[in-house]
GUTOR-826379 format. One record per residue (C-alpha): residue number from 1; chain; residue in one letter; x, y, z. Coordinates in steps of 0.25 Angstrom, whole numbers. Example, Ala and Ser with C-alpha at 12.3 -4.5 7.8 and 13.67 -1.06 7.14 Angstrom:
GUTOR-826379
@miza->1	lovex->A	nudren->A	xx->49	yy->-18	zz->31
@miza->2	lovex->A	nudren->S	xx->55	yy->-4	zz->29
This chain:
GUTOR-826379
@miza->1	lovex->A	nudren->M	xx->287	yy->349	zz->374
@miza->2	lovex->A	nudren->R	xx->286	yy->355	zz->361
@miza->3	lovex->A	nudren->K	xx->275	yy->364	zz->355
@miza->4	lovex->A	nudren->K	xx->280	yy->360	zz->341
@miza->5	lovex->A	nudren->S	xx->288	yy->349	zz->336
@miza->6	lovex->A	nudren->N	xx->300	yy->358	zz->333
@miza->7	lovex->A	nudren->D	xx->299	yy->366	zz->346
@miza->8	lovex->A	nudren->I	xx->310	yy->363	zz->357
@miza->9	lovex->A	nudren->D	xx->307	yy->352	zz->367
@miza->10	lovex->A	nudren->A	xx->306	yy->361	zz->379
@miza->11	lovex->A	nudren->S	xx->308	yy->349	zz->388
@miza->12	lovex->A	nudren->Y	xx->321	yy->344	zz->381
@miza->13	lovex->A	nudren->A	xx->326	yy->358	zz->381
@miza->14	lovex->A	nudren->A	xx->324	yy->360	zz->396
@miza->15	lovex->A	nudren->L	xx->331	yy->347	zz->399
@miza->16	lovex->A	nudren->M	xx->343	yy->350	zz->390
@miza->17	lovex->A	nudren->Q	xx->344	yy->364	zz->395
@miza->18	lovex->A	nudren->V	xx->344	yy->360	zz->410
@miza->19	lovex->A	nudren->A	xx->354	yy->348	zz->407
@miza->20	lovex->A	nudren->N	xx->363	yy->357	zz->400
@miza->21	lovex->A	nudren->A	xx->363	yy->368	zz->411
@miza->22	lovex->A	nudren->C	xx->366	yy->358	zz->422
@miza->23	lovex->A	nudren->R	xx->378	yy->352	zz->413
@miza->24	lovex->A	nudren->V	xx->384	yy->366	zz->411
@miza->25	lovex->A	nudren->Q	xx->382	yy->369	zz->426
@miza->26	lovex->A	nudren->A	xx->389	yy->356	zz->430
@miza->27	lovex->A	nudren->L	xx->400	yy->358	zz->420
@miza->28	lovex->A	nudren->S	xx->403	yy->372	zz->426
@miza->29	lovex->A	nudren->A	xx->402	yy->367	zz->440
@miza->30	lovex->A	nudren->D	xx->412	yy->356	zz->437
@miza->31	lovex->A	nudren->E	xx->422	yy->366	zz->430
@miza->32	lovex->A	nudren->R	xx->421	yy->375	zz->443
@miza->33	lovex->A	nudren->Q	xx->423	yy->363	zz->452
@miza->34	lovex->A	nudren->G	xx->435	yy->358	zz->444
@miza->35	lovex->A	nudren->N	xx->441	yy->372	zz->444
@miza->36	lovex->A	nudren->A	xx->439	yy->374	zz->459
@miza->37	lovex->A	nudren->D	xx->451	yy->373	zz->468
@miza->38	lovex->A	nudren->V	xx->443	yy->368	zz->481
@miza->39	lovex->A	nudren->D	xx->444	yy->356	zz->491
@miza->40	lovex->A	nudren->F	xx->429	yy->354	zz->491
@miza->41	lovex->A	nudren->A	xx->419	yy->349	zz->481
@miza->42	lovex->A	nudren->D	xx->407	yy->356	zz->476
@miza->43	lovex->A	nudren->A	xx->395	yy->349	zz->470
@miza->44	lovex->A	nudren->F	xx->386	yy->356	zz->460
@miza->45	lovex->A	nudren->V	xx->372	yy->350	zz->458
@miza->46	lovex->A	nudren->F	xx->364	yy->355	zz->446
@miza->47	lovex->A	nudren->I	xx->349	yy->352	zz->446
@miza->48	lovex->A	nudren->A	xx->343	yy->352	zz->432
@miza->49	lovex->A	nudren->V	xx->328	yy->356	zz->432
@miza->50	lovex->A	nudren->V	xx->318	yy->359	zz->422
@miza->51	lovex->A	nudren->V	xx->306	yy->366	zz->427
@miza->52	lovex->A	nudren->I	xx->293	yy->364	zz->419
@miza->53	lovex->A	nudren->D	xx->280	yy->373	zz->419
@miza->54	lovex->A	nudren->G	xx->271	yy->361	zz->416
@miza->55	lovex->A	nudren->D	xx->267	yy->347	zz->420
@miza->56	lovex->A	nudren->L	xx->277	yy->336	zz->422
@miza->57	lovex->A	nudren->Y	xx->274	yy->322	zz->422
@miza->58	lovex->A	nudren->D	xx->280	yy->309	zz->425
@miza->59	lovex->A	nudren->V	xx->277	yy->299	zz->414
@miza->60	lovex->A	nudren->T	xx->278	yy->284	zz->416
@miza->61	lovex->A	nudren->L	xx->274	yy->271	zz->409
@miza->62	lovex->A	nudren->S	xx->265	yy->261	zz->417
@miza->63	lovex->A	nudren->K	xx->267	yy->246	zz->416
@miza->64	lovex->A	nudren->D	xx->256	yy->245	zz->406
@miza->65	lovex->A	nudren->G	xx->262	yy->256	zz->397
@miza->66	lovex->A	nudren->E	xx->253	yy->267	zz->401
@miza->67	lovex->A	nudren->I	xx->259	yy->281	zz->402
@miza->68	lovex->A	nudren->Q	xx->257	yy->287	zz->416
@miza->69	lovex->A	nudren->T	xx->259	yy->302	zz->420
@miza->70	lovex->A	nudren->K	xx->261	yy->308	zz->433
@miza->71	lovex->A	nudren->S	xx->262	yy->323	zz->435
@miza->72	lovex->A	nudren->V	xx->275	yy->327	zz->443
@miza->73	lovex->A	nudren->E	xx->282	yy->339	zz->448
@miza->74	lovex->A	nudren->R	xx->296	yy->336	zz->444
@miza->75	lovex->A	nudren->Q	xx->304	yy->325	zz->437
@miza->76	lovex->A	nudren->L	xx->318	yy->321	zz->435
@miza->77	lovex->A	nudren->V	xx->324	yy->319	zz->421
@miza->78	lovex->A	nudren->M	xx->336	yy->311	zz->419
@miza->79	lovex->A	nudren->W	xx->340	yy->319	zz->406
@miza->80	lovex->A	nudren->R	xx->350	yy->310	zz->398
@miza->81	lovex->A	nudren->N	xx->356	yy->320	zz->388
@miza->82	lovex->A	nudren->P	xx->370	yy->324	zz->386
@miza->83	lovex->A	nudren->A	xx->367	yy->339	zz->388
@miza->84	lovex->A	nudren->G	xx->368	yy->336	zz->403
@miza->85	lovex->A	nudren->G	xx->382	yy->331	zz->402
@miza->86	lovex->A	nudren->R	xx->379	yy->319	zz->411
@miza->87	lovex->A	nudren->P	xx->372	yy->305	zz->408
@miza->88	lovex->A	nudren->F	xx->360	yy->312	zz->413
@miza->89	lovex->A	nudren->T	xx->355	yy->325	zz->419
@miza->90	lovex->A	nudren->L	xx->344	yy->325	zz->430
@miza->91	lovex->A	nudren->I	xx->334	yy->336	zz->427
@miza->92	lovex->A	nudren->H	xx->322	yy->339	zz->436
@miza->93	lovex->A	nudren->V	xx->310	yy->343	zz->429
@miza->94	lovex->A	nudren->V	xx->301	yy->351	zz->438
@miza->95	lovex->A	nudren->R	xx->287	yy->357	zz->437
@miza->96	lovex->A	nudren->R	xx->288	yy->372	zz->439
@miza->97	lovex->A	nudren->S	xx->277	yy->371	zz->450
@miza->98	lovex->A	nudren->S	xx->286	yy->361	zz->457
@miza->99	lovex->A	nudren->L	xx->299	yy->369	zz->456
@miza->100	lovex->A	nudren->R	xx->299	yy->375	zz->470
@miza->101	lovex->A	nudren->K	xx->297	yy->361	zz->476
@miza->102	lovex->A	nudren->F	xx->308	yy->355	zz->467
@miza->103	lovex->A	nudren->A	xx->318	yy->366	zz->472
@miza->104	lovex->A	nudren->V	xx->315	yy->363	zz->487
@miza->105	lovex->A	nudren->D	xx->317	yy->348	zz->484
@miza->106	lovex->A	nudren->L	xx->330	yy->351	zz->477
@miza->107	lovex->A	nudren->H	xx->335	yy->360	zz->489
@miza->108	lovex->A	nudren->A	xx->332	yy->349	zz->499
@miza->109	lovex->A	nudren->A	xx->339	yy->339	zz->490
@miza->110	lovex->A	nudren->S	xx->351	yy->348	zz->489
@miza->111	lovex->A	nudren->D	xx->351	yy->351	zz->504
@miza->112	lovex->A	nudren->A	xx->351	yy->335	zz->507
@miza->113	lovex->A	nudren->L	xx->362	yy->333	zz->497
@miza->114	lovex->A	nudren->V	xx->371	yy->344	zz->503
@miza->115	lovex->A	nudren->K	xx->368	yy->338	zz->517
@miza->116	lovex->A	nudren->W	xx->371	yy->323	zz->512
@miza->117	lovex->A	nudren->C	xx->384	yy->328	zz->506
@miza->118	lovex->A	nudren->G	xx->388	yy->335	zz->519
@miza->119	lovex->A	nudren->I	xx->385	yy->322	zz->527
@miza->120	lovex->A	nudren->N	xx->391	yy->313	zz->516
@miza->121	lovex->A	nudren->S	xx->403	yy->321	zz->511
@miza->122	lovex->A	nudren->K	xx->412	yy->309	zz->508
@miza->123	lovex->A	nudren->S	xx->401	yy->303	zz->499
@miza->124	lovex->A	nudren->A	xx->398	yy->317	zz->493
@miza->125	lovex->A	nudren->L	xx->412	yy->320	zz->489
@miza->126	lovex->A	nudren->K	xx->414	yy->306	zz->482
@miza->127	lovex->A	nudren->I	xx->408	yy->312	zz->470
@miza->128	lovex->A	nudren->F	xx->420	yy->322	zz->469
@miza->129	lovex->A	nudren->E	xx->430	yy->311	zz->469
@miza->130	lovex->A	nudren->D	xx->438	yy->308	zz->457
@miza->131	lovex->A	nudren->K	xx->433	yy->295	zz->451
@miza->132	lovex->A	nudren->P	xx->442	yy->286	zz->443
@miza->133	lovex->A	nudren->A	xx->440	yy->286	zz->428
@miza->134	lovex->A	nudren->A	xx->435	yy->273	zz->422
@miza->135	lovex->A	nudren->S	xx->448	yy->271	zz->416
@miza->136	lovex->A	nudren->D	xx->455	yy->271	zz->429
@miza->137	lovex->A	nudren->K	xx->447	yy->259	zz->435
């Protein structure tokens, strides 16, 4: 999304910035958790979101090779870039007009996750168990 060929690609810049922000927040949370002297586990979830003020389309290729577009309110991008610090970063791209509904859906998903963790605490806590290194197997 450039006006001139030498302009910054706003889409790329937005994805990079949100991936970097989540990576920095995750590293900070990991450090705080590692320095804490407590007998319980905290989990931090960072939701990467890029809000756009324009149209958003899902573009697919049909069986006969034709490009098909469908207007959507939001989309999920699996951003594969080392800036995220993981194999990939999930980034939500949301139209500004749909931001309120996205927030409501996110809140409902958060509530459901907390409820599931309360009911399935043993399964939820497995993620915090030390896993043997590949060389230990």
